[in-house]
C-alpha positions in Angstrom: 129.6 173.8 169.9 127.9 170.7 170.7 125.2 172.6 172.5 124.9 174.9 169.5 124.8 171.9 167.2 122.2 170.3 169.6 120.2 173.5 169.6 120.4 173.8 166.0 119.6 170.1 165.5 116.6 170.3 167.9 113.0 169.8 166.9 111.7 172.0 164.2 109.9 175.2 165.1 106.3 176.0 164.5 107.0 177.4 161.0 108.7 174.1 160.0 105.8 172.1 161.6 103.5 174.2 159.6 105.4 173.7 156.6 105.6 169.9 157.1 101.9 169.9 158.1 101.1 172.2 155.2 103.0 169.8 152.8 100.9 166.8 154.1 97.6 169.0 153.9 98.4 169.9 150.3 98.7 166.2 149.5 95.5 165.3 151.1 93.7 168.3 149.6 95.2 167.6 146.3 93.8 164.0 146.2 90.3 165.4 147.3 90.6 168.0 144.6 91.5 165.3 142.0 88.6 163.0 143.1 86.2 166.0 142.9 87.6 166.9 139.6 87.1 163.3 138.3 83.5 163.4 139.7 82.8 166.8 137.9 84.3 165.4 134.8 82.2 162.2 134.9 79.1 164.1 135.5 79.9 166.6 132.8 80.3 163.6 130.3 77.2 161.9 131.7 75.2 165.2 131.1 76.7 165.5 127.6 75.9 161.9 126.9 72.4 162.2 128.2 71.9 165.3 126.1 73.1 163.7 123.0 70.9 160.6 123.5 67.9 162.9 124.1 68.7 164.9 120.9 69.2 161.6 119.0 65.9 160.2 120.3 64.2 163.5 119.5 65.7 163.5 116.0 64.7 160.0 115.3 61.3 160.7 116.8 60.9 163.7 114.5 62.2 161.7 111.4 59.7 158.8 112.3 56.8 161.5 112.7 57.7 163.2 109.4 58.0 159.8 107.7 54.6 158.5 108.9 53.1 161.9 108.2 54.4 162.0 104.7 52.9 158.4 104.0 49.3 159.9 104.0 48.0 160.9 100.8 45.6 163.8 100.6 42.4 163.7 98.4 42.0 167.5 97.5 39.8 166.8 94.4 37.0 165.5 96.6 36.9 168.6 98.8 36.7 170.8 95.7 33.8 168.8 94.2 32.0 168.7 97.4 32.3 172.5 97.9 30.5 173.0 94.7 27.5 171.1 96.0 27.7 172.3 99.5 24.2 173.7 99.6 22.7 170.3 98.6 24.6 168.5 101.4 22.8 167.7 104.7 23.8 169.6 107.8 25.4 168.1 110.9 22.8 167.5 113.6 24.8 166.5 116.8 27.9 168.3 117.9 31.0 166.2 118.3 29.5 163.2 116.7 31.5 162.2 113.7 30.6 160.3 110.4 33.5 158.8 108.4 33.1 157.1 105.1 35.5 154.1 104.8 36.0 153.0 101.2 37.9 149.9 100.1 39.1 150.4 96.6 39.1 147.5 94.1 41.4 149.0 91.5 43.2 146.3 89.6 46.0 148.7 88.4 49.7 148.4 89.5 50.4 145.9 92.3 46.8 144.9 92.5 46.6 143.5 88.9 46.9 139.9 90.1 43.5 140.2 91.8 41.7 140.7 88.5 41.6 142.2 85.0 43.1 145.8 84.8 40.7 147.7 82.8 42.7 150.9 82.4 43.1 151.7 86.1 39.3 152.1 86.6 38.0 151.3 90.1 34.8 150.8 92.0 34.2 150.6 95.7 34.5 147.0 96.7 33.6 147.8 100.3 32.0 150.8 101.8 31.3 151.3 105.5 29.7 154.4 107.1 31.5 154.8 110.5 29.5 156.7 113.1 31.4 157.9 116.2 29.1 158.7 119.1 29.5 162.3 120.5 30.3 160.9 123.9 32.9 158.5 122.2 31.3 155.5 124.1 30.2 153.6 121.0 31.1 153.2 117.3 28.7 152.0 114.7 30.0 150.7 111.5 27.2 150.3 108.8 28.1 148.5 105.5 26.6 149.6 102.3 26.3 146.9 99.7 28.0 147.4 96.4 25.1 146.1 94.4 22.6 148.2 96.3 20.3 150.1 93.8 20.4 153.9 94.5 20.1 157.2 92.9 23.5 158.5 92.0 23.6 162.3 91.4 25.2 164.2 88.7 29.0 163.8 89.3 32.2 165.0 87.6 34.8 162.6 86.2 38.6 163.1 86.6 38.6 164.7 83.0 36.0 167.2 84.0 33.1 165.7 82.1 29.8 165.3 83.9 27.7 162.1 84.3 23.9 162.2 84.4 21.7 161.5 87.4 20.8 157.7 87.3 19.5 155.0 89.2 22.3 152.3 89.3 24.3 150.1 91.6 26.0 151.9 94.5 29.6 151.0 93.6 29.3 152.7 90.3 29.5 156.1 92.0 33.2 155.6 92.8 33.9 154.7 89.2 31.9 157.7 87.9 33.2 160.4 90.2 35.6 159.0 92.8 35.2 159.7 96.5 33.1 162.9 96.1 30.5 161.1 94.1 30.3 158.3 96.6 30.0 160.6 99.6 27.1 162.7 97.8 25.4 159.4 96.9 25.6 158.2 100.5 24.5 161.7 101.9 21.4 161.7 99.6 20.5 158.3 100.5 20.8 158.6 104.3 20.6 162.2 105.1 23.8 161.7 107.2 26.5 164.4 106.8 29.8 162.8 106.1 32.6 164.6 108.0 35.7 162.6 106.7 36.5 159.9 104.4 39.4 157.3 104.0 40.2 155.2 101.0 42.2 151.9 101.5 43.4 149.8 98.7 44.1 146.0 98.7 47.8 146.1 99.4 47.3 148.5 102.2 44.8 146.2 103.9 47.3 143.3 103.6 50.0 145.3 105.1 47.9 146.3 108.1 47.0 142.8 108.9 50.6 141.7 108.8 51.7 144.5 111.0 49.6 143.2 113.8 51.0 139.7 113.2 47.8 138.3 111.7 44.2 138.0 112.6 42.4 134.8 114.0 39.4 133.4 112.3 37.4 130.2 112.4 36.4 128.2 109.3 33.7 125.6 109.5 34.8 124.0 106.2 38.2 124.1 104.3 38.5 126.7 101.5 40.1 126.3 98.1 39.4 129.4 96.0 41.8 130.1 93.1 40.0 133.4 92.3 40.6 134.7 95.9 44.1 133.2 96.0 42.9 131.4 99.1 43.4 127.7 100.3 42.9 127.1 104.0 42.0 124.1 106.2 38.9 124.1 108.5 39.3 125.3 112.1 40.8 128.0 114.1 43.7 129.8 112.5 45.6 133.1 112.2 45.5 134.6 108.7 48.4 136.8 107.4 47.7 139.8 105.1 47.6 137.9 101.9 45.2 135.2 103.3 43.1 137.8 105.0 42.4 139.6 101.7 41.3 136.5 100.0 39.1 135.7 103.1 37.3 139.0 103.0 37.0 139.0 99.2 36.0 135.5 98.6 32.4 135.3 97.2 31.9 131.6 95.8 33.9 129.4 98.2 32.8 130.5 101.7 29.2 130.4 102.9 26.4 130.7 100.4 28.4 132.7 97.9 26.3 135.9 98.3 27.5 139.4 98.7 25.3 139.6 101.8 27.4 136.7 103.3 30.6 138.4 102.3 29.6 141.7 103.9 28.9 139.8 107.2 32.3 138.1 107.0 34.0 141.5 106.3 32.4 142.9 109.4 33.3 139.9 111.6 37.0 140.2 110.4 37.2 143.9 111.1 35.8 143.2 114.6 38.5 140.6 115.1 41.0 143.1 113.9 39.9 145.7 116.3 39.9 143.1 119.1 43.5 142.1 118.3 44.8 145.6 118.3 43.2 146.5 121.7 43.7 143.1 123.3 47.6 143.1 122.5 48.0 146.7 123.8 49.3 147.9 120.4 48.0 151.4 120.9 50.0 151.7 124.0 53.1 150.0 122.9 55.4 152.1 120.7 57.5 149.1 119.3 54.2 147.5 118.1 52.4 150.6 117.2 54.9 152.0 114.7 54.6 149.1 112.1 50.8 149.4 112.4 50.9 153.2 111.9 53.4 152.8 109.0 51.2 150.3 107.2 48.1 152.2 108.0 49.4 155.6 106.9 50.8 154.1 103.6 47.4 152.5 102.9 45.4 155.6 103.4 44.1 158.5 101.2 42.1 160.9 103.2 40.5 164.3 103.1 42.6 167.2 104.4 41.0 166.9 107.9 42.6 163.6 108.5 45.8 163.7 106.5 48.2 164.2 109.2 49.5 161.9 111.9 48.2 164.4 114.6 44.7 164.4 113.1 44.8 160.5 113.0 46.1 160.3 116.5 43.3 162.5 117.8 40.8 160.2 116.0 42.3 157.1 117.5 42.6 158.6 120.9 39.0 159.3 120.9 38.2 155.7 120.0 40.7 153.6 122.1 38.6 153.6 125.3 35.4 152.4 123.5 34.6 148.9 124.9 35.0 146.2 122.1 31.3 145.2 122.8 30.4 148.7 121.8 32.2 148.6 118.5 29.2 147.4 116.4 29.0 146.2 112.8 25.7 146.0 110.8 24.5 146.1 107.3 21.8 148.5 106.1 18.4 146.9 105.9 18.2 145.5 102.3 16.5 142.7 100.3 16.8 141.5 96.7 15.8 144.0 94.1 12.5 143.3 92.7 13.6 143.9 89.0 16.9 141.9 89.3 17.5 139.4 92.2 21.2 139.9 91.7 21.0 143.3 93.0 19.8 144.9 96.4 17.3 147.4 97.4 16.6 149.1 100.8 14.0 147.6 103.0 11.8 150.5 104.3 10.9 152.0 106.6 13.7 150.1 108.5 16.5 151.7 106.6 15.2 155.1 107.0 14.8 154.5 110.8 18.4 153.4 111.0 19.6 156.5 109.0 17.6 158.8 111.4 19.1 157.1 114.6 22.7 157.7 113.1 21.9 161.2 112.3 20.6 162.0 115.7 23.4 160.0 117.5 20.9 157.6 119.0 22.0 154.2 120.0 21.4 151.0 118.1 21.9 147.3 119.1 23.2 144.4 117.0 22.9 140.6 117.5 24.0 137.7 115.3 21.5 137.0 112.4 20.4 133.5 113.7 19.5 135.1 117.1 17.6 137.9 115.5 15.7 135.5 113.4 14.8 133.4 116.5 13.6 136.5 118.3 11.6 137.6 115.3 9.9 134.2 115.2 9.0 134.6 118.9 7.6 138.0 118.3 5.3 136.5 115.5 7.6 137.7 112.7 7.7 141.3 113.9 11.0 142.8 112.8 13.0 144.0 115.8 14.6 146.7 113.6 11.3 148.5 113.4 10.8 148.3 117.2 11.4 151.9 117.9 7.8 153.2 118.2 7.0 154.6 121.7 5.0 152.4 123.9 2.9 153.7 126.7 4.2 150.9 128.9 7.7 152.2 128.9 10.7 154.1 127.2 11.4 153.7 123.7 13.4 150.6 123.1 16.6 150.4 121.2 16.1 149.0 117.8 18.1 145.7 117.1 19.8 144.9 113.8 21.6 141.9 112.5 25.3 142.3 113.2 28.3 141.6 115.4 30.6 143.5 117.7 34.3 143.4 118.1 34.1 141.4 121.4 32.5 138.5 119.8 34.5 135.2 119.6 33.5 134.0 116.2 34.8 130.6 116.9 32.2 130.1 119.7 29.2 131.3 117.6 
């Protein structure tokens, strides 16, 4: 019996061993399966989380895009007016070159009332710049047109549908008579340059753009205290915020010689400093810095239908962002005091027409500061370098030089 018991109490057989082993294997396999399950669970939630983040980011991106896109106002009335006079307009000469008319509105209505008398919301173009983008996008030329320049303004239609008569008057009246379309037609008739697009910026929009880039640096030789321009600044190097910048570019009596000519030069220098600030700080490549600038700029703009979307503006900026700052040039159309009224301007010919032709033909121009140009003129026995574009048998046609600045210039060192 003991033997039987001993036999029955002997070591387990293979099936028991298998069972025991099987039990152990299930425990180990169960732990592995559990770990794999946790991994799969974690990966699944990570994928879901990542997908959610992507969707949220895409949603936010789309919302921001729509917001910026919706900020831009479209000027449809200008296109309708220009279409009526299409046969009178000059043709484009060089493919891929673009000419954009930038208009700074001086309306005193609404939020702009504090800058002067509100005469029922009427407005004139306080600043007008013809921006020429070279076809190869290797240079940009910004030509200022004086507001007091005496020009022929064509027949234009007012907002109420009535027509004005053709008249010889100061340039900024065109904007008051017939808005953007009248200004464009006046510029085209004067220059022969086809205007491809236009942008109108008001006072508050300009301020917001300057604030969005955290101010722009300027240098003042003397302190400024100008109640009319809402400007009080010490002498020396300093960074202007939007409100100060607006006063700085608008001041006429407290900075320099008080002339509109000096004010235009100052506006050009400030715009050059603004361009330099945007490029040097990498704003165009930094989304967190770019968005406030885009928000301010798009809110400030009224454009034609060809530039009234964020995509259109992006394509425009993308084409300009690689232009070296020393090739972003600012100048004023050659002009002199008007013979019949010294408080007005008239074109200097043939210099003005030579400049207009170079812009039409996408030919290069060069700019140097006014004092340097004057020195060069004196060395050349008073010959105006702006007229130096006549072929010479001794060499190639020289690039004419005009008084101006480029965006690379450090105004504090001039």
